[in-house]
PyMOL Python script that loads the backbone (N, CA, C, O; Angstrom):
from pymol import cmd

cmd.read_pdbstr("""\
ATOM      1  N   MET A   1      46.722   2.146 -28.147  1.00  0.00           N
ATOM      2  CA  MET A   1      45.838   1.136 -28.505  1.00  0.00           C
ATOM      3  C   MET A   1      44.850   0.788 -27.239  1.00  0.00           C
ATOM      4  O   MET A   1      45.304   0.749 -26.095  1.00  0.00           O
ATOM      5  N   ALA A   2      43.183   0.489 -27.585  1.00  0.00           N
ATOM      6  CA  ALA A   2      42.646   0.738 -26.378  1.00  0.00           C
ATOM      7  C   ALA A   2      42.600  -0.704 -26.131  1.00  0.00           C
ATOM      8  O   ALA A   2      42.664  -1.682 -26.876  1.00  0.00           O
ATOM      9  N   ARG A   3      42.487  -0.570 -25.030  1.00  0.00           N
ATOM     10  CA  ARG A   3      41.822  -2.243 -24.330  1.00  0.00           C
ATOM     11  C   ARG A   3      40.451  -2.785 -24.490  1.00  0.00           C
ATOM     12  O   ARG A   3      39.379  -2.189 -24.595  1.00  0.00           O
ATOM     13  N   LYS A   4      40.776  -4.270 -24.483  1.00  0.00           N
ATOM     14  CA  LYS A   4      39.181  -4.863 -24.500  1.00  0.00           C
ATOM     15  C   LYS A   4      38.375  -4.550 -23.196  1.00  0.00           C
ATOM     16  O   LYS A   4      38.803  -4.508 -22.042  1.00  0.00           O
ATOM     17  N   ARG A   5      36.847  -4.297 -23.754  1.00  0.00           N
ATOM     18  CA  ARG A   5      36.414  -4.442 -22.501  1.00  0.00           C
ATOM     19  C   ARG A   5      35.838  -5.902 -21.941  1.00  0.00           C
ATOM     20  O   ARG A   5      35.254  -6.690 -22.685  1.00  0.00           O
ATOM     21  N   LYS A   6      36.048  -6.121 -20.719  1.00  0.00           N
ATOM     22  CA  LYS A   6      35.128  -7.358 -20.416  1.00  0.00           C
ATOM     23  C   LYS A   6      33.967  -7.282 -20.167  1.00  0.00           C
ATOM     24  O   LYS A   6      33.498  -6.375 -19.479  1.00  0.00           O
ATOM     25  N   LYS A   7      33.249  -8.273 -20.709  1.00  0.00           N
ATOM     26  CA  LYS A   7      32.071  -8.296 -20.296  1.00  0.00           C
ATOM     27  C   LYS A   7      31.341  -9.077 -19.147  1.00  0.00           C
ATOM     28  O   LYS A   7      31.449 -10.300 -19.061  1.00  0.00           O
ATOM     29  N   ARG A   8      30.650  -8.392 -18.332  1.00  0.00           N
ATOM     30  CA  ARG A   8      30.272  -8.577 -17.233  1.00  0.00           C
ATOM     31  C   ARG A   8      28.971  -9.320 -17.406  1.00  0.00           C
ATOM     32  O   ARG A   8      28.102  -9.150 -18.261  1.00  0.00           O
ATOM     33  N   LYS A   9      29.018 -10.076 -16.528  1.00  0.00           N
ATOM     34  CA  LYS A   9      27.702 -11.160 -16.839  1.00  0.00           C
ATOM     35  C   LYS A   9      26.926 -10.602 -15.482  1.00  0.00           C
ATOM     36  O   LYS A   9      27.393 -10.115 -14.453  1.00  0.00           O
ATOM     37  N   GLY A  10      25.590 -10.856 -15.877  1.00  0.00           N
ATOM     38  CA  GLY A  10      24.850 -10.723 -14.695  1.00  0.00           C
ATOM     39  C   GLY A  10      24.763 -11.269 -13.425  1.00  0.00           C
ATOM     40  O   GLY A  10      25.037 -12.461 -13.283  1.00  0.00           O
ATOM     41  N   LYS A  11      24.392 -10.522 -12.382  1.00  0.00           N
ATOM     42  CA  LYS A  11      23.997 -11.595 -11.197  1.00  0.00           C
ATOM     43  C   LYS A  11      23.064 -12.549 -11.198  1.00  0.00           C
ATOM     44  O   LYS A  11      21.877 -12.485 -11.518  1.00  0.00           O
ATOM     45  N   LYS A  12      23.966 -13.794 -10.656  1.00  0.00           N
ATOM     46  CA  LYS A  12      22.934 -15.038 -10.668  1.00  0.00           C
ATOM     47  C   LYS A  12      22.812 -15.066  -9.105  1.00  0.00           C
ATOM     48  O   LYS A  12      23.759 -15.480  -8.437  1.00  0.00           O
ATOM     49  N   GLY A  13      21.869 -14.710  -8.624  1.00  0.00           N
ATOM     50  CA  GLY A  13      21.394 -14.712  -7.593  1.00  0.00           C
ATOM     51  C   GLY A  13      20.774 -15.845  -7.064  1.00  0.00           C
ATOM     52  O   GLY A  13      19.768 -16.201  -7.677  1.00  0.00           O
ATOM     53  N   ALA A  14      21.239 -16.797  -5.673  1.00  0.00           N
ATOM     54  CA  ALA A  14      20.943 -18.173  -5.853  1.00  0.00           C
ATOM     55  C   ALA A  14      18.973 -17.722  -4.941  1.00  0.00           C
ATOM     56  O   ALA A  14      18.369 -18.694  -4.487  1.00  0.00           O
ATOM     57  N   SER A  15      18.544 -16.827  -4.868  1.00  0.00           N
ATOM     58  CA  SER A  15      17.443 -16.697  -4.646  1.00  0.00           C
ATOM     59  C   SER A  15      16.288 -16.172  -5.210  1.00  0.00           C
ATOM     60  O   SER A  15      15.952 -14.997  -5.066  1.00  0.00           O
ATOM     61  N   SER A  16      15.473 -17.261  -6.046  1.00  0.00           N
ATOM     62  CA  SER A  16      14.841 -17.017  -6.705  1.00  0.00           C
ATOM     63  C   SER A  16      13.387 -16.260  -6.535  1.00  0.00           C
ATOM     64  O   SER A  16      13.107 -16.006  -5.364  1.00  0.00           O
ATOM     65  N   GLY A  17      12.521 -15.904  -7.419  1.00  0.00           N
ATOM     66  CA  GLY A  17      11.211 -15.193  -7.004  1.00  0.00           C
ATOM     67  C   GLY A  17      10.386 -15.464  -6.287  1.00  0.00           C
ATOM     68  O   GLY A  17       9.726 -14.859  -5.442  1.00  0.00           O
ATOM     69  N   SER A  18      10.465 -16.996  -6.867  1.00  0.00           N
ATOM     70  CA  SER A  18       8.958 -17.945  -5.999  1.00  0.00           C
ATOM     71  C   SER A  18       9.952 -18.078  -4.719  1.00  0.00           C
ATOM     72  O   SER A  18       9.350 -17.574  -3.771  1.00  0.00           O
ATOM     73  N   PHE A  19      11.278 -18.568  -4.286  1.00  0.00           N
ATOM     74  CA  PHE A  19      11.956 -18.534  -3.055  1.00  0.00           C
ATOM     75  C   PHE A  19      11.515 -17.107  -2.157  1.00  0.00           C
ATOM     76  O   PHE A  19      11.086 -17.219  -1.009  1.00  0.00           O
ATOM     77  N   LYS A  20      11.649 -15.984  -2.715  1.00  0.00           N
ATOM     78  CA  LYS A  20      11.529 -14.851  -2.025  1.00  0.00           C
ATOM     79  C   LYS A  20      10.209 -14.966  -1.690  1.00  0.00           C
ATOM     80  O   LYS A  20       9.849 -14.967  -0.513  1.00  0.00           O
ATOM     81  N   LYS A  21       9.563 -15.049  -2.477  1.00  0.00           N
ATOM     82  CA  LYS A  21       7.780 -15.261  -1.640  1.00  0.00           C
ATOM     83  C   LYS A  21       7.443 -15.836  -0.931  1.00  0.00           C
ATOM     84  O   LYS A  21       6.593 -15.616  -0.069  1.00  0.00           O
ATOM     85  N   SER A  22       8.376 -17.195  -1.262  1.00  0.00           N
ATOM     86  CA  SER A  22       7.898 -18.433   0.098  1.00  0.00           C
ATOM     87  C   SER A  22       8.478 -17.499   1.210  1.00  0.00           C
ATOM     88  O   SER A  22       7.751 -17.062   2.103  1.00  0.00           O
ATOM     89  N   LEU A  23       9.685 -17.234   1.137  1.00  0.00           N
ATOM     90  CA  LEU A  23      10.069 -16.842   2.630  1.00  0.00           C
ATOM     91  C   LEU A  23       9.515 -15.111   2.742  1.00  0.00           C
ATOM     92  O   LEU A  23      10.153 -14.400   3.520  1.00  0.00           O
ATOM     93  N   ARG A  24       8.817 -14.733   2.279  1.00  0.00           N
ATOM     94  CA  ARG A  24       7.932 -13.275   2.641  1.00  0.00           C
ATOM     95  C   ARG A  24       6.829 -13.821   3.282  1.00  0.00           C
ATOM     96  O   ARG A  24       6.366 -13.293   4.293  1.00  0.00           O
ATOM     97  N   GLN A  25       6.358 -14.839   2.785  1.00  0.00           N
ATOM     98  CA  GLN A  25       5.362 -15.645   3.651  1.00  0.00           C
ATOM     99  C   GLN A  25       4.933 -16.118   4.786  1.00  0.00           C
ATOM    100  O   GLN A  25       3.881 -16.032   5.420  1.00  0.00           O
ATOM    101  N   SER A  26       6.519 -16.928   5.008  1.00  0.00           N
ATOM    102  CA  SER A  26       6.994 -17.419   6.060  1.00  0.00           C
ATOM    103  C   SER A  26       7.138 -16.401   7.282  1.00  0.00           C
ATOM    104  O   SER A  26       6.868 -16.660   8.455  1.00  0.00           O
ATOM    105  N   THR A  27       7.595 -15.247   6.798  1.00  0.00           N
ATOM    106  CA  THR A  27       7.751 -14.155   7.460  1.00  0.00           C
ATOM    107  C   THR A  27       6.583 -13.287   8.259  1.00  0.00           C
ATOM    108  O   THR A  27       6.481 -12.709   9.342  1.00  0.00           O
ATOM    109  N   HIS A  28       5.820 -13.519   7.170  1.00  0.00           N
ATOM    110  CA  HIS A  28       5.155 -12.141   7.333  1.00  0.00           C
ATOM    111  C   HIS A  28       3.687 -13.069   6.821  1.00  0.00           C
ATOM    112  O   HIS A  28       3.331 -12.914   5.653  1.00  0.00           O
ATOM    113  N   PRO A  29       3.069 -13.787   7.507  1.00  0.00           N
ATOM    114  CA  PRO A  29       2.020 -14.730   7.397  1.00  0.00           C
ATOM    115  C   PRO A  29       0.791 -14.437   7.163  1.00  0.00           C
ATOM    116  O   PRO A  29       0.285 -13.985   8.190  1.00  0.00           O
ATOM    117  N   VAL A  30      -0.140 -14.489   6.057  1.00  0.00           N
ATOM    118  CA  VAL A  30      -1.325 -13.723   5.875  1.00  0.00           C
ATOM    119  C   VAL A  30      -2.419 -14.246   6.638  1.00  0.00           C
ATOM    120  O   VAL A  30      -2.670 -15.435   6.838  1.00  0.00           O
ATOM    121  N   PRO A  31      -3.018 -13.280   7.026  1.00  0.00           N
ATOM    122  CA  PRO A  31      -4.147 -13.978   8.289  1.00  0.00           C
ATOM    123  C   PRO A  31      -5.525 -14.972   7.391  1.00  0.00           C
ATOM    124  O   PRO A  31      -6.042 -14.342   6.469  1.00  0.00           O
ATOM    125  N   ALA A  32      -5.900 -15.939   7.553  1.00  0.00           N
ATOM    126  CA  ALA A  32      -6.622 -17.112   7.231  1.00  0.00           C
ATOM    127  C   ALA A  32      -8.126 -16.133   6.837  1.00  0.00           C
ATOM    128  O   ALA A  32      -8.559 -15.977   5.695  1.00  0.00           O
ATOM    129  N   GLU A  33      -8.640 -15.652   7.900  1.00  0.00           N
ATOM    130  CA  GLU A  33      -9.699 -14.855   7.534  1.00  0.00           C
ATOM    131  C   GLU A  33      -9.518 -13.340   7.107  1.00  0.00           C
ATOM    132  O   GLU A  33      -8.871 -12.712   7.945  1.00  0.00           O
ATOM    133  N   LYS A  34      -9.874 -12.691   6.156  1.00  0.00           N
ATOM    134  CA  LYS A  34     -10.219 -11.368   5.665  1.00  0.00           C
ATOM    135  C   LYS A  34     -10.759 -10.520   7.121  1.00  0.00           C
ATOM    136  O   LYS A  34     -11.780 -10.932   7.672  1.00  0.00           O
ATOM    137  N   VAL A  35      -9.927  -9.184   7.760  1.00  0.00           N
ATOM    138  CA  VAL A  35      -9.929  -8.572   8.902  1.00  0.00           C
ATOM    139  C   VAL A  35     -11.132  -7.357   8.386  1.00  0.00           C
ATOM    140  O   VAL A  35     -10.820  -6.682   7.405  1.00  0.00           O
ATOM    141  N   GLU A  36     -12.481  -7.097   9.049  1.00  0.00           N
ATOM    142  CA  GLU A  36     -13.233  -6.621   8.333  1.00  0.00           C
ATOM    143  C   GLU A  36     -12.825  -5.428   8.900  1.00  0.00           C
ATOM    144  O   GLU A  36     -12.275  -5.424  10.001  1.00  0.00           O
ATOM    145  N   GLY A  37     -13.130  -3.935   7.977  1.00  0.00           N
ATOM    146  CA  GLY A  37     -13.010  -2.598   8.443  1.00  0.00           C
ATOM    147  C   GLY A  37     -13.760  -2.242   9.635  1.00  0.00           C
ATOM    148  O   GLY A  37     -14.590  -2.977  10.171  1.00  0.00           O
ATOM    149  N   GLY A  38     -13.338  -0.764  10.129  1.00  0.00           N
ATOM    150  CA  GLY A  38     -13.634  -0.246  11.251  1.00  0.00           C
ATOM    151  C   GLY A  38     -15.141   0.546  11.180  1.00  0.00           C
ATOM    152  O   GLY A  38     -15.688   1.195  12.072  1.00  0.00           O
ATOM    153  N   GLY A  39     -15.667   0.230   9.646  1.00  0.00           N
ATOM    154  CA  GLY A  39     -16.781   1.063   9.252  1.00  0.00           C
ATOM    155  C   GLY A  39     -16.236   1.874   7.742  1.00  0.00           C
ATOM    156  O   GLY A  39     -15.168   1.620   7.185  1.00  0.00           O
ATOM    157  N   LYS A  40     -17.074   2.707   7.351  1.00  0.00           N
ATOM    158  CA  LYS A  40     -17.428   3.355   6.082  1.00  0.00           C
ATOM    159  C   LYS A  40     -15.877   4.140   5.954  1.00  0.00           C
ATOM    160  O   LYS A  40     -15.273   4.291   7.016  1.00  0.00           O
ATOM    161  N   LYS A  41     -15.151   4.697   4.532  1.00  0.00           N
ATOM    162  CA  LYS A  41     -14.197   5.559   4.412  1.00  0.00           C
ATOM    163  C   LYS A  41     -14.666   7.278   4.943  1.00  0.00           C
ATOM    164  O   LYS A  41     -15.729   7.499   5.523  1.00  0.00           O
ATOM    165  N   TYR A  42     -13.786   8.218   4.654  1.00  0.00           N
ATOM    166  CA  TYR A  42     -14.182   8.987   5.349  1.00  0.00           C
ATOM    167  C   TYR A  42     -14.711   9.974   4.054  1.00  0.00           C
ATOM    168  O   TYR A  42     -13.938  10.228   3.130  1.00  0.00           O
ATOM    169  N   ASP A  43     -15.915  10.431   4.078  1.00  0.00           N
ATOM    170  CA  ASP A  43     -16.385  11.064   3.001  1.00  0.00           C
ATOM    171  C   ASP A  43     -16.375  12.987   3.043  1.00  0.00           C
ATOM    172  O   ASP A  43     -17.242  13.703   3.544  1.00  0.00           O
ATOM    173  N   ARG A  44     -15.281  13.358   2.442  1.00  0.00           N
ATOM    174  CA  ARG A  44     -14.896  14.735   2.557  1.00  0.00           C
ATOM    175  C   ARG A  44     -16.258  15.665   2.374  1.00  0.00           C
ATOM    176  O   ARG A  44     -16.764  16.532   3.087  1.00  0.00           O
ATOM    177  N   LYS A  45     -16.642  15.050   1.009  1.00  0.00           N
ATOM    178  CA  LYS A  45     -18.120  16.141   0.592  1.00  0.00           C
ATOM    179  C   LYS A  45     -19.052  16.277   1.629  1.00  0.00           C
ATOM    180  O   LYS A  45     -19.445  17.336   2.117  1.00  0.00           O
ATOM    181  N   GLU A  46     -19.473  14.820   2.021  1.00  0.00           N
ATOM    182  CA  GLU A  46     -20.333  14.517   2.991  1.00  0.00           C
ATOM    183  C   GLU A  46     -20.110  15.372   4.405  1.00  0.00           C
ATOM    184  O   GLU A  46     -21.010  16.028   4.928  1.00  0.00           O
ATOM    185  N   GLU A  47     -19.077  15.281   4.809  1.00  0.00           N
ATOM    186  CA  GLU A  47     -18.437  16.035   5.991  1.00  0.00           C
ATOM    187  C   GLU A  47     -18.677  17.743   5.413  1.00  0.00           C
ATOM    188  O   GLU A  47     -19.278  18.437   6.233  1.00  0.00           O
ATOM    189  N   LYS A  48     -18.390  18.242   4.497  1.00  0.00           N
ATOM    190  CA  LYS A  48     -18.643  19.409   4.414  1.00  0.00           C
ATOM    191  C   LYS A  48     -20.010  20.095   4.297  1.00  0.00           C
ATOM    192  O   LYS A  48     -20.194  21.263   4.637  1.00  0.00           O
ATOM    193  N   GLU A  49     -21.041  19.217   3.746  1.00  0.00           N
ATOM    194  CA  GLU A  49     -22.205  19.284   3.825  1.00  0.00           C
ATOM    195  C   GLU A  49     -22.891  19.442   5.148  1.00  0.00           C
ATOM    196  O   GLU A  49     -23.860  20.186   5.296  1.00  0.00           O
ATOM    197  N   LYS A  50     -22.264  18.588   6.284  1.00  0.00           N
ATOM    198  CA  LYS A  50     -22.686  18.682   6.978  1.00  0.00           C
ATOM    199  C   LYS A  50     -21.985  20.033   7.729  1.00  0.00           C
ATOM    200  O   LYS A  50     -22.790  20.847   8.182  1.00  0.00           O
ATOM    201  N   LEU A  51     -21.253  20.182   7.812  1.00  0.00           N
ATOM    202  CA  LEU A  51     -20.589  21.383   8.438  1.00  0.00           C
ATOM    203  C   LEU A  51     -21.523  22.766   8.307  1.00  0.00           C
ATOM    204  O   LEU A  51     -21.976  23.505   9.181  1.00  0.00           O
ATOM    205  N   LYS A  52     -21.651  22.815   6.418  1.00  0.00           N
ATOM    206  CA  LYS A  52     -22.854  23.947   5.849  1.00  0.00           C
ATOM    207  C   LYS A  52     -23.687  23.909   6.720  1.00  0.00           C
ATOM    208  O   LYS A  52     -24.008  24.885   7.398  1.00  0.00           O
ATOM    209  N   GLU A  53     -24.157  22.774   6.826  1.00  0.00           N
ATOM    210  CA  GLU A  53     -25.755  22.680   7.614  1.00  0.00           C
ATOM    211  C   GLU A  53     -25.793  23.215   9.233  1.00  0.00           C
ATOM    212  O   GLU A  53     -26.592  24.032   9.690  1.00  0.00           O
ATOM    213  N   GLU A  54     -24.788  22.575   9.908  1.00  0.00           N
ATOM    214  CA  GLU A  54     -24.492  23.263  10.970  1.00  0.00           C
ATOM    215  C   GLU A  54     -24.052  24.655  11.524  1.00  0.00           C
ATOM    216  O   GLU A  54     -23.901  24.930  12.714  1.00  0.00           O
ATOM    217  N   ILE A  55     -23.901  25.351  10.628  1.00  0.00           N
ATOM    218  CA  ILE A  55     -23.482  26.621  10.602  1.00  0.00           C
ATOM    219  C   ILE A  55     -24.235  27.627  10.021  1.00  0.00           C
ATOM    220  O   ILE A  55     -23.859  28.799  10.061  1.00  0.00           O
ATOM    221  N   ASP A  56     -25.192  27.304   9.521  1.00  0.00           N
ATOM    222  CA  ASP A  56     -26.824  27.824   8.544  1.00  0.00           C
ATOM    223  C   ASP A  56     -27.727  27.836   9.901  1.00  0.00           C
ATOM    224  O   ASP A  56     -28.451  28.822  10.044  1.00  0.00           O
ATOM    225  N   ARG A  57     -27.754  26.689  11.050  1.00  0.00           N
ATOM    226  CA  ARG A  57     -28.325  26.681  12.069  1.00  0.00           C
ATOM    227  C   ARG A  57     -28.258  27.593  13.300  1.00  0.00           C
ATOM    228  O   ARG A  57     -29.165  28.088  13.969  1.00  0.00           O
ATOM    229  N   SER A  58     -26.287  27.714  13.463  1.00  0.00           N
ATOM    230  CA  SER A  58     -26.502  27.976  14.166  1.00  0.00           C
ATOM    231  C   SER A  58     -26.263  29.860  13.914  1.00  0.00           C
ATOM    232  O   SER A  58     -26.211  30.686  14.825  1.00  0.00           O
ATOM    233  N   GLY A  59     -26.174  30.087  12.721  1.00  0.00           N
ATOM    234  CA  GLY A  59     -26.253  31.669  12.404  1.00  0.00           C
ATOM    235  C   GLY A  59     -27.802  31.988  12.398  1.00  0.00           C
ATOM    236  O   GLY A  59     -28.125  33.154  12.626  1.00  0.00           O
ATOM    237  N   ASN A  60     -28.590  31.238  12.204  1.00  0.00           N
ATOM    238  CA  ASN A  60     -30.175  31.422  12.002  1.00  0.00           C
ATOM    239  C   ASN A  60     -30.944  31.245  12.901  1.00  0.00           C
ATOM    240  O   ASN A  60     -32.087  31.691  12.998  1.00  0.00           O
ATOM    241  N   GLY A  61     -30.080  30.240  13.997  1.00  0.00           N
ATOM    242  CA  GLY A  61     -30.728  30.224  15.180  1.00  0.00           C
ATOM    243  C   GLY A  61     -30.942  30.817  16.516  1.00  0.00           C
ATOM    244  O   GLY A  61     -31.769  30.325  17.284  1.00  0.00           O
TER     245      GLY A  61
END
""", "prot")
cmd.dss("prot")
cmd.show_as("cartoon", "prot")
cmd.util.cbc("prot")
cmd.orient("prot")
C-alpha cells in the first residue's frame, strides 16, 4: 500500500522584500550626488581608425 505524501508548506521567511531592500540600503548607502565618470567610453572603432592612420603615416614617411 502506498504512503500518503505530506504536503510541504513553503518557507515563510521573517524577512520580506521591503525589509531586505532597507537592510541593503543601510549597509550599502547610495551616495546623494551621482559621481561623474572619468571621461567618455573607449571606442574600439575609433581606435582602429587612429591606428591605421598612424601606420599609414609611418609607412609613407
